[in-house]
C-alpha positions in Angstrom: -1.9 169.2 -171.3 -4.1 167.8 -168.5 -3.4 164.4 -166.3 -6.0 161.6 -166.2 -6.1 159.4 -163.7 -7.7 155.8 -164.7 -7.0 154.3 -161.5 -8.1 155.4 -157.8 -5.0 156.5 -155.4 -5.4 154.0 -152.4 -2.4 154.0 -149.8 1.0 153.2 -151.1 -0.1 151.4 -154.2 1.4 152.7 -157.7 -1.0 154.0 -160.0 -1.2 154.9 -163.6 -2.3 158.1 -165.3 -2.7 158.7 -168.9 -1.6 161.8 -170.5 -3.3 163.2 -173.6 -1.9 165.3 -176.0 -2.6 166.6 -179.2 -0.3 164.1 -180.9 -0.9 160.9 -178.8 -1.4 159.5 -175.6 0.9 157.2 -173.4 1.1 155.8 -170.5 3.6 156.8 -167.3 4.4 154.6 -164.2 4.8 157.7 -161.8 6.6 157.7 -158.3 5.0 155.9 -155.3 4.1 158.8 -152.5 3.8 157.3 -149.1 1.2 159.1 -146.6 2.7 157.1 -143.7 3.5 158.9 -140.6 6.7 157.7 -140.4 7.4 157.1 -144.2 7.5 161.0 -145.0 11.1 161.0 -146.2 11.7 161.8 -149.8 13.8 159.5 -151.8 17.2 160.6 -153.0 17.9 161.2 -156.2 21.0 159.3 -158.3 23.1 162.3 -158.1 22.2 162.5 -154.4 23.1 158.8 -154.5 26.5 159.2 -155.9 27.5 162.7 -154.0 30.5 162.4 -151.7 29.4 163.9 -147.8 32.1 165.0 -145.3 31.0 164.6 -142.0 31.6 167.7 -139.7 34.6 168.0 -138.0 34.2 167.2 -134.1 35.3 170.3 -131.8 38.5 169.1 -129.3 37.0 168.9 -126.2 39.6 169.7 -123.0 40.9 166.6 -121.9 40.1 167.2 -118.0 40.6 163.2 -117.2 43.5 162.3 -115.4 44.0 166.1 -114.1 44.0 166.1 -110.2 44.1 169.8 -108.3 47.1 170.2 -106.1 48.3 173.3 -104.0 50.9 174.1 -101.2 51.6 173.0 -97.8 48.5 170.0 -98.6 48.7 167.1 -96.8 49.2 163.5 -97.7 45.1 163.0 -96.8 44.4 166.2 -99.0 46.4 164.9 -101.6 44.4 161.3 -101.8 41.4 163.2 -101.4 42.4 165.5 -104.4 43.0 162.0 -106.5 40.1 159.9 -105.2 42.3 157.2 -103.9 43.2 155.6 -100.6 45.6 157.0 -98.4 47.9 154.0 -98.3 47.8 154.4 -102.3 49.7 157.7 -101.8 51.8 156.9 -99.0 53.3 153.5 -101.3 53.8 155.8 -104.2 55.8 158.6 -101.6 58.5 155.8 -100.9 59.5 156.3 -104.6 60.1 159.9 -105.0 62.8 161.6 -103.3 62.5 165.0 -101.1 59.5 163.3 -99.4 59.7 163.4 -95.6 57.3 162.0 -93.6 54.3 159.7 -95.1 51.9 160.6 -92.0 48.4 161.5 -93.0 48.6 164.8 -91.6 52.1 165.2 -93.0 52.3 168.4 -94.9 53.7 168.5 -98.7 55.8 171.8 -99.1 57.5 171.6 -102.1 54.8 171.8 -105.1 57.4 169.6 -107.8 57.3 166.8 -104.8 53.3 167.1 -104.7 53.6 166.6 -108.6 56.2 163.8 -108.8 53.8 161.7 -106.2 50.8 162.5 -108.5 52.9 161.6 -111.8 53.6 158.2 -110.0 50.0 157.3 -109.5 49.3 158.3 -112.9 47.7 162.0 -113.0 48.6 165.0 -114.1 48.6 168.4 -111.7 47.1 171.4 -111.9 48.0 174.4 -109.2 45.0 175.9 -107.3 44.3 177.8 -104.2 43.7 175.8 -101.0 40.5 174.4 -100.6 38.4 176.1 -97.8 34.9 175.9 -96.7 32.4 178.6 -97.9 31.3 179.6 -94.5 35.2 180.0 -93.1 36.2 181.5 -96.4 33.4 184.4 -96.0 35.0 184.9 -92.5 37.7 187.4 -91.6 40.4 185.6 -89.3 43.8 186.4 -88.0 46.1 183.9 -88.2 48.4 182.9 -85.6 51.9 180.7 -84.8 51.5 176.8 -84.6 51.8 175.4 -81.4 55.2 173.7 -80.8 56.5 171.0 -82.9 56.6 167.7 -81.7 60.1 166.4 -80.7 60.6 164.1 -83.5 60.5 166.9 -86.2 63.1 169.0 -84.8 66.7 169.1 -86.1 69.7 171.0 -85.6 69.8 174.7 -86.6 73.0 177.4 -87.0 72.5 179.7 -83.5 71.8 183.3 -84.1 74.6 185.3 -82.2 74.1 189.1 -81.8 77.1 191.3 -81.4 76.3 194.5 -79.3 78.2 196.9 -77.1 79.4 200.4 -77.2 79.9 202.7 -80.3 83.3 202.8 -81.4 84.1 199.5 -79.5 84.6 197.7 -82.6 81.9 195.5 -83.5 81.7 195.9 -86.8 85.6 195.6 -87.4 85.2 191.8 -85.4 82.4 190.5 -87.8 84.5 192.0 -90.6 87.3 189.8 -89.7 85.6 187.1 -88.9 83.7 186.7 -92.6 86.8 188.8 -94.7 84.4 191.7 -95.4 84.6 195.4 -94.9 81.4 196.6 -93.9 82.7 199.3 -91.1 84.8 201.3 -93.8 81.1 201.7 -95.7 79.4 203.1 -92.5 78.8 206.7 -92.6 81.2 208.2 -89.6 82.7 204.7 -89.1 79.7 203.9 -86.9 76.7 201.6 -87.5 73.5 202.9 -87.8 71.8 199.9 -89.4 71.3 196.1 -88.2 72.5 193.7 -90.1 72.0 190.2 -90.9 74.7 187.7 -92.5 75.7 184.0 -92.3 79.6 183.1 -91.5 81.2 179.6 -92.0 83.3 179.0 -89.3 86.7 177.1 -89.8 85.0 173.7 -88.2 82.6 173.9 -90.9 79.5 174.9 -88.9 77.7 177.9 -90.0 76.3 180.7 -87.5 73.9 183.8 -88.4 75.5 187.2 -87.1 73.2 190.2 -86.0 75.2 193.6 -86.0 73.8 196.0 -84.0 74.4 199.6 -83.5 76.1 201.0 -80.4 74.9 204.7 -80.8 72.8 206.0 -78.0 69.7 206.6 -80.3 69.7 202.9 -81.5 68.2 201.5 -78.2 65.2 200.2 -80.3 67.4 198.3 -82.8 69.4 196.8 -79.9 66.6 195.7 -78.4 65.0 193.5 -81.1 68.3 192.2 -81.4 68.3 190.6 -78.0 64.9 189.3 -78.7 66.3 187.5 -82.1 69.2 186.4 -80.3 70.2 182.6 -78.6 73.8 184.2 -78.2 75.2 187.8 -77.1 78.9 188.5 -77.8 79.4 191.9 -75.7 82.3 193.8 -77.1 84.0 196.1 -74.7 87.2 198.0 -75.6 89.9 197.3 -73.3 91.1 200.9 -73.5 87.6 201.9 -72.0 85.9 199.6 -70.3 82.1 199.4 -69.6 80.6 202.0 -70.7 76.7 203.3 -71.1 75.8 201.4 -73.7 77.6 198.4 -72.4 75.3 198.5 -69.4 72.3 198.3 -71.5 73.6 195.2 -73.3 73.8 193.6 -69.8 70.0 194.8 -68.9 68.8 193.2 -72.3 70.8 190.2 -71.8 69.3 189.5 -68.4 65.5 190.5 -69.3 65.7 188.0 -72.7 67.7 185.7 -70.2 70.5 185.4 -73.2 74.1 184.0 -72.5 76.8 186.0 -72.8 80.4 185.6 -74.6 82.7 188.7 -73.8 85.0 189.8 -76.4 87.6 191.9 -75.2 88.6 194.0 -77.7 91.4 196.4 -78.7 94.2 194.4 -76.6 97.0 195.0 -78.8 96.9 198.9 -77.9 99.4 199.3 -75.2 98.1 200.4 -71.7 95.4 198.2 -72.0 94.0 196.7 -68.5 92.3 193.2 -69.1 91.5 192.4 -65.7 90.3 196.0 -65.1 87.5 195.1 -68.0 86.8 191.9 -66.4 86.5 193.7 -62.8 84.2 195.7 -63.9 81.8 193.7 -65.8 82.0 191.6 -62.5 80.9 194.9 -60.8 78.0 194.9 -63.2 76.6 191.6 -62.1 78.4 189.4 -64.8 80.0 186.6 -63.8 82.7 185.9 -65.7 85.5 182.9 -65.5 87.7 183.2 -62.7 85.6 185.4 -60.7 83.2 183.4 -59.4 81.0 182.8 -62.8 80.6 180.8 -66.3 80.7 183.4 -68.1 83.6 183.3 -70.9 86.0 186.3 -71.6 88.6 186.1 -74.7 90.6 189.1 -75.2 90.6 189.4 -79.2 92.2 192.1 -80.9 89.5 192.6 -84.3 91.7 194.3 -86.5 95.1 192.4 -86.4 92.6 189.2 -86.0 94.1 188.0 -83.0 92.4 185.5 -81.0 89.6 185.0 -83.2 89.8 181.1 -83.3 89.1 181.4 -79.9 86.0 183.0 -79.8 84.4 181.0 -82.8 85.1 178.1 -81.0 83.5 179.5 -77.7 80.6 180.6 -79.8 80.2 177.4 -81.2 81.1 175.6 -77.7 78.0 177.2 -76.5 75.8 176.7 -78.9 76.3 173.0 -78.7 75.9 173.1 -74.9 72.4 174.9 -76.1 71.0 172.1 -78.3 69.5 174.5 -80.6 66.9 173.0 -82.6 64.4 173.7 -85.4 61.7 172.7 -87.4 61.8 172.1 -90.8 58.7 171.6 -92.5 55.2 173.4 -92.0 54.2 177.2 -92.8 56.9 179.3 -92.6 57.2 181.7 -89.3 60.1 184.3 -88.6 60.9 187.8 -87.8 61.7 191.1 -89.7 65.1 192.6 -88.7 65.1 195.5 -91.2 62.8 197.1 -93.7 63.8 199.3 -96.8 62.8 200.7 -100.5 65.3 200.0 -103.3 65.2 202.2 -105.9 65.5 199.1 -108.3 64.1 196.1 -106.7 61.4 197.6 -104.6 60.4 197.1 -101.1 62.6 194.4 -99.5 63.0 193.0 -95.8 65.5 191.6 -94.1 64.5 188.8 -92.2 65.3 185.2 -90.0 63.2 182.4 -90.7 62.6 180.7 -87.2 60.7 177.7 -88.0 59.7 176.1 -92.1 61.3 176.2 -94.7 60.5 179.7 -97.0 61.2 179.0 -100.6 59.7 181.7 -103.5 56.1 181.9 -104.2 55.2 181.5 -100.6 52.5 184.0 -99.6 53.8 186.1 -96.1 51.8 188.1 -93.7 53.6 190.5 -91.4 51.7 193.2 -89.4 49.5 195.0 -91.9 51.9 194.3 -94.5 51.6 190.8 -97.0 53.5 190.0 -99.5 54.3 186.9 -102.2 57.4 186.1 -102.4 59.2 187.1 -105.8 62.8 186.6 -104.9 65.0 185.5 -102.0 68.8 186.7 -101.3 71.3 186.2 -99.2 73.4 188.6 -97.4 75.9 189.0 -100.1 72.7 189.4 -103.1 73.1 186.2 -104.7 69.8 184.6 -105.3 68.7 181.3 -103.2 66.1 178.8 -103.6 65.1 177.8 -100.0 65.8 179.2 -96.6 65.7 177.0 -93.7 65.9 178.0 -89.9 68.1 180.4 -88.0 69.0 181.5 -91.6 68.7 185.7 -92.8 67.5 186.1 -95.8 66.3 189.2 -97.8 62.8 188.9 -99.2 61.3 190.7 -102.0 57.7 190.9 -102.9 56.1 193.3 -100.3 53.4 194.9 -101.4 53.5 197.3 -98.1 56.6 197.6 -96.3 56.7 195.4 -92.9 57.7 196.9 -89.7 60.8 196.0 -88.1 60.3 193.2 -85.3 57.0 192.1 -86.6 56.5 188.4 -86.5 56.3 186.8 -90.3 53.9 183.8 -90.7 52.7 182.1 -94.1 49.4 181.5 -95.1 48.0 178.7 -97.9 46.9 181.6 -100.3 46.4 185.6 -101.5 43.0 185.0 -100.3 43.2 184.4 -96.8 46.3 186.6 -96.7 43.8 189.6 -97.6 41.4 188.1 -95.0 43.9 188.1 -92.1 44.8 191.9 -93.2 41.1 193.0 -93.2 40.7 191.5 -89.9 43.9 193.3 -88.3 42.7 196.5 -89.9 39.1 196.3 -88.5 41.1 195.5 -85.1 43.5 198.5 -85.5 40.6 200.6 -85.9 38.7 199.2 -83.5 41.4 200.1 -80.5 41.9 203.7 -82.3 38.0 204.2 -82.1 38.0 203.2 -78.1 40.6 205.4 -77.6 39.2 208.1 -79.6 36.2 207.6 -77.3 38.3 207.9 -74.1 39.4 211.2 -75.3 36.1 212.5 -76.6 34.2 211.5 -73.1 36.6 213.6 -71.4 36.1 216.3 -73.7 32.7 216.4 -73.1 32.8 216.2 -69.4 35.0 219.4 -69.5 32.4 220.9 -71.9 29.6 220.1 -69.3 31.2 221.1 -66.5 31.8 224.3 -68.1 28.2 224.5 -69.3 27.3 224.2 -65.7 29.2 226.5 -64.6 28.0 229.0 -67.0 24.1 228.3 -66.3 24.5 228.8 -62.5 26.5 231.8 -63.1 23.2 233.7 -65.2 20.7 231.8 -63.1 22.0 233.7 -60.0 22.6 237.2 -62.4 19.1 237.2 -62.8 17.2 237.8 -66.3 17.9 241.5 -66.1 21.4 241.4 -65.6 22.3 238.8 -68.2 24.4 239.6 -71.1 24.5 238.4 -74.4 26.8 235.8 -75.2 27.9 236.8 -78.7 28.3 234.8 -81.6 30.0 231.2 -80.6 34.1 231.2 -80.6 36.1 229.5 -83.0 36.7 225.9 -82.0 40.0 225.8 -84.0 43.3 226.9 -82.2 44.7 230.0 -82.6 47.9 231.0 -83.7 49.8 231.7 -80.5 52.9 233.0 -82.3 55.2 230.7 -81.0 57.6 230.0 -84.1 57.6 226.6 -85.4 59.8 223.9 -87.4 58.1 221.4 -89.7 60.4 218.2 -90.7 59.6 215.5 -92.9 62.0 212.4 -92.3 63.0 209.8 -94.9 65.5 206.9 -94.2 66.7 204.2 -96.1 65.8 201.4 -93.6 63.0 201.4 -91.0 65.4 201.4 -88.1 67.1 204.2 -88.7 63.5 206.2 -89.3 62.2 204.5 -85.9 65.6 205.8 -84.5 65.5 209.6 -85.8 61.6 209.7 -84.3 62.8 208.4 -81.3 65.1 211.3 -80.9 62.9 213.9 -82.0 60.3 212.3 -79.3 62.9 213.9 -76.7 62.5 217.6 -77.9 60.9 219.5 -74.9 61.2 223.0 -75.6 57.8 223.7 -77.2 56.9 226.7 -75.7 59.6 228.9 -77.1 59.6 227.0 -80.5 57.6 224.3 -81.7 58.9 221.0 -83.4 56.3 218.9 -85.8 57.2 215.9 -87.9 54.5 216.2 -90.9 55.4 213.2 -92.4 58.3 210.2 -92.1 58.5 207.2 -94.6 60.9 204.6 -95.9 62.4 205.7 -99.1 64.1 208.5 -101.7 62.9 211.8 -101.7 59.4 211.7 -104.4 57.3 214.0 -105.9 54.6 213.8 -102.9 57.2 214.9 -100.1 58.2 217.6 -101.8 54.6 218.9 -102.6 54.1 218.5 -98.6 57.2 220.6 -98.1 56.3 223.4 -100.1 52.6 222.9 -98.5 54.1 223.1 -94.6 57.1 225.0 -95.2 59.0 221.9 -93.8 62.3 220.7 -93.8 63.3 217.3 -95.9 66.0 215.3 -93.6 66.8 212.6 -96.4 69.1 210.0 -94.1 71.4 208.2 -96.4 68.5 208.4 -99.5 68.5 210.0 -103.0 67.3 213.4 -103.5 66.4 215.0 -107.0 69.6 216.8 -108.4 67.4 219.6 -109.6 66.9 222.0 -107.1 63.0 222.5 -105.6 62.0 226.4 -104.9 61.1 227.1 -101.4 62.2 223.3 -100.4 65.0 222.9 -98.4 66.4 219.3 -98.3 69.1 218.4 -95.9 71.2 215.1 -97.1 72.6 213.6 -93.9 74.3 210.2 -93.2 75.0 210.4 -89.7 72.3 211.1 -86.5 74.1 213.1 -84.4 74.7 215.6 -87.8 71.3 215.7 -88.4 70.4 216.5 -84.3 73.0 219.4 -84.8 71.4 220.9 -88.1 67.9 220.4 -86.5 69.0 222.6 -83.6 70.9 225.1 -85.3 67.5 225.7 -88.1 65.5 226.0 -84.4 67.8 228.7 -83.0 67.3 230.9 -86.1 63.5 230.8 -85.3 63.8 231.9 -81.9 63.4 235.1 -81.3 66.3 237.6 -80.3 66.3 238.3 -76.5 67.7 241.5 -74.7 71.2 240.7 -73.0 72.8 243.5 -70.4 76.1 244.1 -70.9 77.7 246.4 -68.5 79.9 249.1 -69.6 81.4 250.8 -66.7 81.2 251.9 -63.0 81.4 254.9 -60.6 81.0 255.4 -56.8 79.3 258.0 -55.4 81.3 260.3 -53.5 79.3 262.9 -52.3 75.9 264.4 -53.2 75.1 268.4 -54.1 71.8 270.3 -54.1 71.5 273.0 -56.4 68.9 275.0 -57.7 68.1 275.2 -61.5 65.8 277.6 -62.1 63.2 277.3 -59.7 63.8 273.6 -58.9 66.0 272.1 -56.6 68.0 269.0 -58.4 70.7 266.8 -57.0 73.9 266.1 -58.4 76.0 263.5 -58.0 80.1 263.4 -57.1 80.8 260.4 -58.7 84.7 259.1 -59.7 84.8 256.3 -62.4 86.1 253.1 -61.0 85.6 250.7 -64.3 85.0 250.7 -67.6 83.7 253.6 -69.4 80.5 255.8 -68.6 78.4 257.1 -71.6 75.8 259.6 -71.4 73.4 257.9 -73.8 73.4 254.4 -71.9 71.0 253.4 -69.2 72.2 252.9 -65.7 71.1 251.7 -62.4 72.2 251.8 -59.2 73.5 249.2 -56.2 73.5 249.4 -52.8 75.3 247.2 -50.7 75.4 244.8 -54.1 71.6 244.7 -54.3 70.2 246.5 -57.2 67.5 249.4 -55.6 67.0 250.9 -59.3 67.3 250.3 -62.7 66.4 251.5 -66.5 67.5 255.0 -65.2 68.8 258.1 -67.8 71.4 260.9 -67.6 70.0 264.5 -67.6 73.8 265.7 -67.6 77.0 264.5 -67.6 79.5 267.2 -66.4 83.6 267.1 -66.2 84.7 270.0 -63.8 82.2 272.4 -65.7 82.0 271.3 -69.1 79.5 269.2 -70.5 80.4 265.7 -71.6 79.5 262.5 -73.6 81.9 260.2 -71.3 83.8 259.8 -68.7 87.0 257.4 -68.8 88.4 255.5 -65.6 89.3 257.4 -62.8 88.1 260.4 -63.7 85.7 262.5 -61.7 82.5 263.6 -62.6 79.3 265.1 -62.0 76.2 263.4 -63.0 72.2 264.4 -62.8 70.2 261.5 -62.9 66.5 261.3 -64.6 64.2 260.4 -61.4 65.1 263.0 -58.7 62.7 261.4 -56.3 65.4 258.5 -56.0 67.2 259.0 -52.2 70.8 258.5 -53.0 73.4 257.9 -50.4 77.1 258.2 -50.6 78.6 254.8 -51.2 76.3 253.6 -54.0 77.4 252.2 -56.9 76.3 253.8 -59.8 76.6 251.1 -63.0 76.4 251.9 -66.6 75.0 249.4 -69.0 73.2 248.7 -72.6 71.2 246.1 -73.9 71.8 244.2 -76.9 70.0 241.8 -79.0 71.4 238.5 -78.8 70.0 235.2 -80.8 69.1 232.8 -78.2 69.7 228.8 -78.2 67.4 226.1 -77.4 68.1 224.2 -74.6 67.2 220.4 -76.3 69.9 218.0 -75.6 69.2 214.3 -76.8 71.6 213.1 -74.4 74.4 212.0 -77.0 
């Protein structure tokens, strides 16, 4: 079979072909062929025409329309720029949102919920992002500083911060317990406060007062100084039975330096024999001008144990705070001060702080010294969670990456990125300062080395070439063991203030010539595995101050749990005493008077025998002797070659018995009337002379 074309194929015209087979020949109408450049597409068949075509499923594209970026502490102008609206439009929407403060262009919006509500009123959805920072600025590490003083129109009333201070055991904590209806003094070890506490008390008139309780022990002077720096008013507690004591004088000095007003609470007036007027006179003599003694300082007699006159004291505090007109700024980034810091075994790193500016909320990013935190929780003094902290309120902050130091300033930043930048900057500054101090020490060492080298060169030059001696190998630069005993200590405490106080006490140690005291490690928190390894490596004592220690004892490690600072000092002094070597102490056993001298011949040698009478104690032949003349020792360390009573050689002579003594030193010129003292040397343990002063 073959195809035979009967008509020429031209362009797009139809053509016929004749099909010749063995049986017959027929004509067939074939499909047209299109050779145009545009129409080169095959026509669909009937089956393809009736086929059902399904459109491909469209992918869901993210609906980003109407979503704006927001961040904490953004200004009204920033929100308008993010929404691409006029500032007036945003300000009009803010009028219909609750919780909005100022609507000025540069007013900061702290609460993300408020920002979300404003954007919702404008028809937008929100997405929380980090604060926008210029690329050039974001690449530079920089420090964060407190804001300038606020404008008077932005200030509002705030509760006063009152610090209770005074001498140890004068009733400070008991007074606060009576004010807030708690019992903190009973929980303190030894009945003395060793921490600085912050809590809020609501007075009978409805006003709130933030109280700081500071320890009165002499070792906690740094804590008292921080309390005086944080406070608006100082309540000086003086026991009526004791009057002005050492720590009372220190509080008066701190109040004068910080220019803080004082209210005196004369405590324990219910005890018999107390004289309030005597206490007032003593305070006046130390420069505190009281009412009735030519001044305006209020003094109230109270009984903290029975609650006597506490109403008068709180009224005096409220009146003083009103006269001072204390105000604070509730908007803007947060500023505050760390009161205390600790490590909780269940919750982690915590800090007690007082907010001085702004409103602290959960999620804020804080920087304090070389530590930073993203706040994960806020708690009041009773441990209850709270949502916001305003100026003048104490708070316990959870979420610190590193433990902040007590007394450091707290500043809020916009994001974690900025916090890391601030920490890098501060770390670099600390390293530069350390490098400068190290450079000074290196320069001094180099000068000493140069002087020594020049002196040796000059000595060798003057000696001449042939008289020069070889120097030998270079001596090791490491310090040689001098044989002085050493006590190594590891200090772990519950809060930073306690560790600081212990280190301050240990810094007063001044007996390093007889026994060295080295603190190889200190930290806040429970005793852990790394502490045990350090103790094994350095043969150190671990003092656990009010923290947990491993229940299972560790071989070669001595752990000393303590909860009172002076007990720690007493135990450490005992440990130092055991390291000190025994010393020889002279013990006088008896005395004898030389009555007459006898010269006798012993073989070919002429010897002198002393005729003596024992006047006190007992004379023993085996002991040592010394000779006194007119109360002065002219010889000592002598031994007896012979001791006779009558004609018999004896080992001892009692009181009021005459005897003959022959000394081993015959060259010593003895005289009648001299005193011979019999003594022995005893090994007695030493005691350190270190006295911390309490």
